[in-house]
N, C-alpha and C positions, 0 to 999 in steps of 0.2 A: 777505455770509457773516458771520455772528458766530462767535466762539469764546469758551467760558467757561474761564477760567484756572483752575486747580485746583492750586495750590502746595502744598496740605496734604498730598497723596499724596507729594510729594518730600521734605518736611519730617519727615514721620513716619519717613522712611528714612534719617534722618540718621545713626544708628550705621553703617549700610553705607557711606554716603558718607564719613564721618570714618575709617572703617578702609581706604577704597580711597584716600583723600588720603594717609594715612600710609604704605601701602605704595608709593605713588608716591614721596614724600620717601626712603623707605628705598631703595627702587631706584635712584633718582637719584643721591643722595648716595653710595652705594657704587660705583656706576659712576664718578662723578667722581673719587673717591679713587684706585681702581685705574687708571682711565684716563689721569688726569694722572701716575701713577709710570710707567706705560708709554710716555707721551709725553715724558717727560725721558730715559728711557732711550734711546728712539729718535733723539730729538734730539742727546744725547751721541754715539751712534753714528755719526749724518750727520756730525757735525763733527770727531770725534776717531778714528774707527774706521778701520779699514783697507777696501780697496776691497770683499772678499766681504761684509762686515758692511753697508756702505753699499748694496751691491746688494739685499741680503734687505730692508733696511729700506724702501728705495725701492719695492721690489716689493709690500711689505705695505701701504705708504701709497697708492700709486696703486690698487691693487686695491680697498681699502675707499672710497677718495674717489670712485671711478668707477663703483660698483655702488649699488643702492638698498638703503637700511636695511632694508626690508622682505623682501628677497632675503637678505640677509645672516641677518636674524632665521629664516627659513625654513630655510636651509641648518644653523644650529646646532641646530634643533628637530627638522626632518623628515629632513634628508639625513644627519647625522652618525649617527643609529641604525642606518643601513644598514651601517655598518662597526664597530658595537658601542659606540658612545659616545651614550649616552642620559642626557638631563638632563631635570629637571622644567621646566615652562614658566617659571617665575620665574629658575631659574638659567640656562635657554638665553637668556632676555630679558637678564640681567645681563651674561652673557657678550659677546652682540651688542653691547650698550651701550657697555662699556668699550673692546672693540676697535675700535668705531666711534670713540668719543672719542680713543682713543690715537693713531690715524691723523690725525685733523683736527687735534688740539693739537700733534701732534710738529711740524709745519711751523711752527706760530705761535711755539713755543718755540725752535726753530732760528732762526727771524729773529731773535728776541730775543738768543740767544746770539751770533750773528754781528755784532749791532749793537754789541756790548761792545767798546772799543779795547783793542788789544793792549798798549797801556801798562799798563793795569790787571792785565793777566796778569803782565807783567814785573815790576810792582810787589809783586804777591804772591809770586813767585819770590825777589825780593830780600829779602822779609821771611822767607824760608825757610819758607814754607807748603807742606804737603804737596798734591800733586796734587788730591785729593778736597776738601781745603778751598779750595783757589784756585776749584775748580769750582763748590761750593756756595756759598761767601760773596762770591767776587770777581766770578764770572761769572753763576750763576744767580739769585741774588737781585736784583741790578739788572736782569737781563733781566726778570724776573717783574714787576718794577716797571714797566717800559716796555710790557709786552705784556699787563698784567693786564686792560685793558678788552676786548680782543679775546678773551682767554681766559674771561672772566667770560660773554660773550655767547655762546660755544661751549657753556658749562656750562647756560646757561638753556635753549638751542636743545636741548640734550640731553634735559633735563626735560620740555620739550614734546613731543619726539619720541617719548617714553617711552609716550605715548598709543597708539602703534602696536603695542606688545607685547601688546595685548587681541586682536590676532589669532591667537595662539597659547593664548588663555585663561589668560595670564599674570594674577596679581592685581594690579589697580592701579584706578585711579579711572575711567579709560573702561571697563572690563570691568563694573564696577560699574553704571556708567550704562546700558551695553547690556542688563545683565540688568533693570534697573528699567523700562527702557523695553519690554522684552518682556513684562512683567509688567502694567504699569500703561497703556500706550499714551500716557503723556503726554510725548510726545517734547520739544516746545516747553519746558515746565516744566522737565524734567530737565536738557536740554543749555545752558539758559540758566544755571540753577544750576553746573552744571559747568564752563562758560566761567568763571564769576565765580571759582570755586575755583583754575581753572589761572592766572586772572590774579593772584590774589592770592598763589599760590604764587611765581609770577614775581617780585613785587614782593617777597616774603619773601627770595628768594634774592639779589635785587639788595641789598637791605639787608645781609645776612650777609656778601656778597662785600666791600661797603663797610667793614664793621666788620673783616674780615680784613686789608684794605688798609691801614687806619688802625692796626691792632694790629701788623702784621709787615712792612709795606713803607713806610710813611710815615716820612720823616725830616724833622725840624724845619727850617724854612727851604725845604724842597724845593717845587716847585709840584705 
């Protein structure tokens, strides 16, 4: 059985692929920023909050971590309109992504916070630092240095998981690929190219995270 490869069809559609790639980057980066903020708040609540706060945060984390992302996506896009909350596919995808990332990253950040020796906090108090200064600079920053590899991996996994949002017709690289496949029927060529693009995006994010680590978390003389 012979197969004639025709990549010209795919390369002629490069403006659409580029637009889909940019949408994936935009969606992923936005979800990373918002999800990280949610994770930090949840981690702080689990380590410093009262019992009701911890209960709510634990319920949120367990619910998200033990249900499929696709179901969460469908909930935000298909279920919420039943109670009057209606979003565009892209907005629903963004909300589902940062809610998912917040739950998974919260436990990573919590573990990092709890790894900080109490002596460092006591040193911050001795220097008359305010509570938010102690949390940000004495606890959170050293914790992020420790957990940065795990957090970076979670971010990249989120970017790759974003391909699922095409299930609700959100604009991203996978949805563009599906449209091209239905028009050209060149499945092999299209998905080889799309696979390469996702791999390149992963490498790009890895490089970006390394740069962030060196710029904000690396200390001279540290390992």
